[in-house]
C-alpha positions as CSV (number, residue, x, y, z in Angstrom):
1,X,8.5,-19.3,-25.5
2,X,10.7,-16.3,-24.7
3,X,12.6,-16.3,-21.4
4,X,11.9,-13.3,-19.2
5,X,12.0,-12.3,-15.6
6,X,8.6,-12.4,-14.0
7,X,8.3,-9.4,-11.6
8,X,6.7,-9.9,-8.2
9,X,3.4,-8.3,-7.3
10,X,2.0,-7.2,-3.9
11,X,-1.3,-5.9,-2.7
12,X,-1.4,-2.7,-0.7
13,X,-4.5,-1.6,1.3
14,X,-5.3,2.0,1.5
15,X,-7.9,3.1,4.1
16,X,-9.8,6.0,2.5
17,X,-12.0,6.9,5.5
18,X,-9.5,7.7,8.3
19,X,-12.2,9.3,10.4
20,X,-14.2,6.0,10.4
21,X,-11.0,4.1,11.3
22,X,-10.4,6.5,14.2
23,X,-14.0,6.0,15.4
24,X,-13.6,2.2,15.2
25,X,-10.5,2.3,17.3
26,X,-12.3,4.5,19.9
27,X,-15.3,2.2,20.0
28,X,-13.1,-0.9,20.3
29,X,-11.1,0.6,23.1
30,X,-14.4,1.4,24.9
31,X,-15.6,-2.2,24.3
32,X,-12.3,-3.6,25.6
33,X,-12.5,-1.5,28.8
34,X,-16.0,-2.9,29.7
35,X,-16.2,-5.8,32.1
36,X,-19.1,-7.2,30.1
37,X,-19.0,-5.9,26.5
38,X,-22.3,-4.3,25.4
39,X,-23.9,-6.3,22.6
40,X,-25.1,-3.2,20.8
41,X,-21.6,-1.8,20.8
42,X,-20.2,-5.0,19.3
43,X,-22.9,-5.0,16.6
44,X,-22.2,-1.3,15.8
45,X,-18.5,-2.1,15.7
46,X,-19.1,-4.9,13.2
47,X,-21.1,-2.6,11.0
48,X,-18.4,0.1,11.1
49,X,-15.7,-2.4,10.2
50,X,-17.8,-3.6,7.3
51,X,-18.2,0.0,6.1
52,X,-14.4,0.6,6.5
53,X,-13.7,-2.5,4.4
54,X,-16.2,-1.3,1.7
55,X,-14.2,1.9,1.4
56,X,-10.7,0.5,1.7
57,X,-8.8,0.3,-1.6
58,X,-6.6,-2.7,-2.5
59,X,-4.0,-1.9,-5.1
60,X,-2.1,-4.7,-6.8
61,X,1.3,-3.4,-7.7
62,X,4.1,-4.9,-9.9
63,X,7.8,-4.1,-9.9
64,X,9.4,-2.1,-12.7
65,X,12.5,-3.0,-14.7
66,X,15.6,-1.4,-13.3
67,X,16.0,1.5,-15.6
68,X,12.5,3.0,-15.2
69,X,12.7,2.6,-11.5
70,X,16.1,4.2,-11.3
71,X,14.9,7.1,-13.4
72,X,12.0,7.7,-10.9
73,X,14.4,7.7,-8.0
74,X,16.8,10.1,-9.7
75,X,14.0,12.4,-10.8
76,X,12.9,12.7,-7.1
77,X,16.2,13.0,-5.4
78,X,17.9,16.3,-4.7
79,X,21.3,16.8,-3.1
80,X,21.1,19.4,-0.3
81,X,24.5,20.0,1.2
82,X,26.1,16.7,1.9
83,X,22.9,14.6,1.8
84,X,20.4,13.3,-0.7
85,X,16.8,14.2,0.0
86,X,14.1,12.1,-1.6
87,X,10.6,13.4,-2.5
88,X,8.7,10.2,-1.4
89,X,5.3,11.7,-2.4
90,X,6.6,12.5,-5.8
91,X,8.1,9.0,-6.2
92,X,4.8,7.4,-5.3
93,X,2.9,9.8,-7.6
94,X,5.2,8.8,-10.5
95,X,5.6,5.1,-9.7
96,X,2.0,4.0,-8.9
97,X,0.5,4.7,-12.3
98,X,3.3,2.7,-13.9
99,X,3.1,-0.3,-11.6
100,X,-0.6,-0.5,-10.9
101,X,-1.9,-3.9,-12.1
102,X,-5.4,-3.5,-10.8
103,X,-7.5,-1.7,-8.2
104,X,-10.5,-2.9,-6.2
105,X,-12.2,-2.3,-2.9
106,X,-11.5,-4.7,-0.1
107,X,-15.0,-6.1,-0.6
108,X,-14.0,-7.3,-4.0
109,X,-15.6,-4.6,-6.2
110,X,-13.3,-3.8,-9.1
111,X,-12.4,-0.2,-9.7
112,X,-11.1,1.6,-12.8
113,X,-8.5,3.8,-11.1
114,X,-6.6,5.9,-13.6
115,X,-5.8,9.5,-14.6
116,X,-7.2,12.1,-12.4
117,X,-8.7,9.7,-9.9
118,X,-5.3,8.1,-9.3
119,X,-3.6,11.5,-9.1
120,X,-6.2,12.6,-6.6
121,X,-5.6,9.5,-4.5
122,X,-1.8,9.8,-4.4
123,X,-2.1,13.5,-3.6
124,X,-4.4,12.9,-0.7
125,X,-2.3,10.2,1.1
126,X,-1.1,10.7,4.6
127,X,2.6,10.6,5.4
128,X,2.3,7.1,6.9
129,X,0.3,5.9,3.8
130,X,3.1,7.3,1.6
131,X,5.7,5.6,3.7
132,X,3.9,2.2,3.5
133,X,3.5,2.6,-0.3
134,X,7.1,3.6,-0.9
135,X,8.3,0.7,1.2
136,X,6.2,-1.7,-0.9
137,X,7.4,-0.1,-4.1
138,X,11.0,-0.3,-3.1
139,X,10.5,-4.0,-2.2
140,X,9.0,-4.7,-5.6
141,X,11.8,-2.9,-7.4
142,X,14.6,-4.4,-5.4
143,X,13.5,-8.0,-4.9
144,X,15.6,-10.9,-3.7
145,X,17.3,-12.3,-6.8
146,X,18.6,-15.6,-5.4
147,X,17.1,-18.2,-3.2
148,X,18.7,-18.0,0.3
149,X,20.8,-21.0,1.3
150,X,18.7,-21.5,4.4
151,X,15.6,-22.3,2.2
152,X,17.5,-25.1,0.5
153,X,18.7,-26.3,3.8
154,X,15.1,-26.7,5.0
155,X,14.3,-29.2,2.2
156,X,17.4,-31.2,2.7
């Protein structure tokens, strides 16, 4: 059996219906402000949360080897004056197709997400969604490569 480094994987949730999420937050705030929460409001909230889960994507991502990841970073970094400016949206658009293991909805329904569908998704992400994705991608591509001493101390 060949020896190889097994990269880490992480799941990232992407809410695709931000209007529904905003409506859920508004309704939950209203319920929380009531002395005695209205049963109909709570039932409506439960249905809305279920609908949100049914439209929320879960992407399983896996880290890249060093060279491909470094190439993506270099391709999307420009030096402006005395600082480096990274195009995070471009990094996400280039990295996700290469690191996507599988896609599904939060309710478990598998999804074939590739090509134009994936490009459309990455192009429609909000700034905070891009930030969350890039943070996960960077974690996957710069994992801890040694067990911290504190972990060994825990087991004696």
